[in-house]
C-alpha positions as CSV (number, residue, x, y, z in Angstrom):
1,L,22.2,8.6,11.2
2,Q,22.4,5.1,9.9
3,Q,19.2,3.2,10.8
4,A,20.6,-0.1,9.5
5,P,23.1,-1.3,6.9
6,G,21.9,0.7,3.7
7,V,19.1,2.7,5.4
8,G,19.8,6.4,6.6
9,R,17.4,7.9,9.3
10,I,16.7,11.5,9.5
11,G,16.0,12.8,13.1
12,R,14.1,15.8,14.0
13,M,14.4,18.5,11.8
14,A,13.1,22.2,12.3
15,V,13.2,25.7,10.6
16,D,12.5,28.7,12.6
17,R,9.2,30.0,11.7
18,S,10.5,33.5,10.9
19,V,12.3,31.9,7.7
20,R,9.7,29.2,6.7
21,G,9.1,29.4,2.9
22,A,12.6,30.6,2.4
23,Q,13.6,27.4,1.1
24,W,15.8,26.5,4.0
25,G,14.1,23.3,4.9
26,R,14.4,22.1,1.5
27,V,18.1,22.8,1.4
28,L,18.8,20.9,4.6
29,L,16.6,17.9,3.7
30,A,18.5,17.7,0.2
31,A,21.9,17.9,2.0
32,L,20.8,15.0,4.5
33,V,19.5,13.1,1.7
34,E,22.8,13.6,-0.2
35,A,24.8,12.7,2.6
36,A,22.9,9.2,2.9
37,R,23.4,8.6,-0.7
38,A,27.2,9.5,-0.6
39,R,27.5,6.9,2.3
40,G,26.1,4.3,0.1
41,D,22.7,4.3,1.7
42,T,19.7,3.0,-0.5
43,Q,16.9,4.3,1.3
44,V,16.5,7.2,3.8
45,Q,13.6,7.1,6.5
46,L,12.1,9.8,8.7
47,H,9.3,10.1,11.1
48,A,7.3,13.3,10.0
49,Q,4.7,15.3,11.7
50,C,1.5,14.7,9.7
51,S,1.3,18.4,9.5
52,A,4.6,18.4,7.4
53,Q,3.5,15.3,5.3
54,G,3.2,17.3,2.2
55,F,6.6,19.1,2.7
56,Y,8.3,15.6,2.7
57,E,6.1,14.3,-0.2
58,R,7.3,17.4,-2.3
59,A,10.8,16.1,-1.6
60,G,10.1,12.7,-3.1
61,F,9.2,10.8,0.3
62,T,6.4,8.5,0.5
63,V,4.2,7.2,3.6
64,A,5.1,3.8,4.7
65,G,2.8,3.1,7.4
66,A,0.0,4.4,9.5
67,P,-0.2,7.5,11.6
68,Y,1.1,7.3,15.4
69,E,1.4,9.4,18.2
70,E,5.0,10.6,19.2
71,A,5.8,13.4,21.7
72,G,1.9,14.2,21.7
73,L,1.6,14.8,18.1
74,A,0.6,12.8,15.0
75,H,3.3,11.4,13.1
76,V,3.9,9.0,10.1
77,L,6.9,6.9,8.9
78,M,8.0,8.2,5.5
79,T,10.7,6.8,3.0
80,Q,12.7,7.7,0.1
81,A,14.7,5.3,-2.1
82,L,17.9,6.4,-3.2
C-alpha cells in the first residue's frame, strides 16, 4: 500500500510455521520492497511484532518508534529507506 506519497507500507505478513526457515518470508519481503521501489517510493514502513523485529532488521529495516500494543501483541514501527 502507499501510506503517503513516496512512502510504501507493508501490511500484515505471515508465513506458515511449517515452512518458516525456508526463506519464503525473506523472498516475499524482498518482492514487496522491490514493488515499492519500482513505484518510486523512497521509504517503506511496517508494523512489526516485536518477536519478529530481528527478521526485519536482517532485511535492512530499522526501528522508528517505541513499542506499542496492537491486536494484543507488542509491535514496533520499522522503516527502510529505498
